[in-house]
N, C-alpha and C positions, 0 to 999 in steps of 0.2 A: 504494500500500500504506500503510495507516495505521500509526502508531507502535506501537499495541498488537499488530497482526498481525505487524509486523516483529520485535518483541520475542519474540512467541510462536514465530515461525519460527526465530529465533536460539536460543531456549531448546531447541527440538526438536532442532536440529542439534547443539548442545553436549551435550545429554543423551545422545547416542549414545556419548559418551566417559566416562560417569560410572561404569561398571563394574557396578553393581547398583542395586537399588531404593533402598537406604539411601544410596548415593552420590548418586543422583539427587535424593533429598529434601534432602540436605545442600547440594548444588549449588544447588537451587532456593531454599533459605533464604538462602544467601550472595548469589545473584544478586538476590533481592528486596531484601535489605538495601542492597547497593551501588547499585541503581537508585533506592532511596528517598533515599540520600545524595545522588546526583546531582540528583534532582528538587528537593532542598532547597538546591541551589546550593553544595554542599560538595565538596571534593576527597576522593575515596574513599580514597586512600592515607593522607592526613593523618588522616582520621577513623578508619580501621581501625587505624592504628598507635597512636593515642591510646587507643582503646577496648581493644585487646589489652593494652597496657601497664597500663592501669587494672585490668583483670580479673586479669592474671597477678600483679601486685604486691599485690593485695588492697586497693588504694586505693578501689575501688568494691565494696561488699558486695552479696550476692545481693538484698537488699531495695531496692537502689538502681539496679538494672540499667536501669530505665525512664529514668534520667538519661542513659544512653548512646544512646538512640534519636536519630536524626538531628536531629529538630526540637528536642528538648530540649538536645542537645549544642550545636547552633547558637545557641540562645537563651542558654545559659550563656557561650559564647565572646563573644557580642555584649555581654552584661552585663559581663564582665571587661574588654573593650576600652573600653566606656563609662566604667567606674569608673577605669581607668588614665588615660584622657584627662581625666576630672574631677579626679583627684588631681594630674596634671601642671599643670593650670590653677590649681589651688589653691596649689601650690608657687610658681608664678610671681608670685602676688599678694603 
């Protein structure tokens, strides 16, 4: 069984518990986001916690939501890590 067919089979099984069509669509969106996060090598819980905190707190505005997509979020974290490492090396000199 291919990965795609395994995911589809899993989605079909889980969709049985969604309640109605709207619930199914919501579940599909969440499942897609979390699978995208995993495919980008991120921890889904860490990503989701940070994204929800940023949205709820207003730290990320509606026109900045693209920054929370997994690949953009990952790039921003890597840039922060690289800057922190560079700053630490600069302080040591």
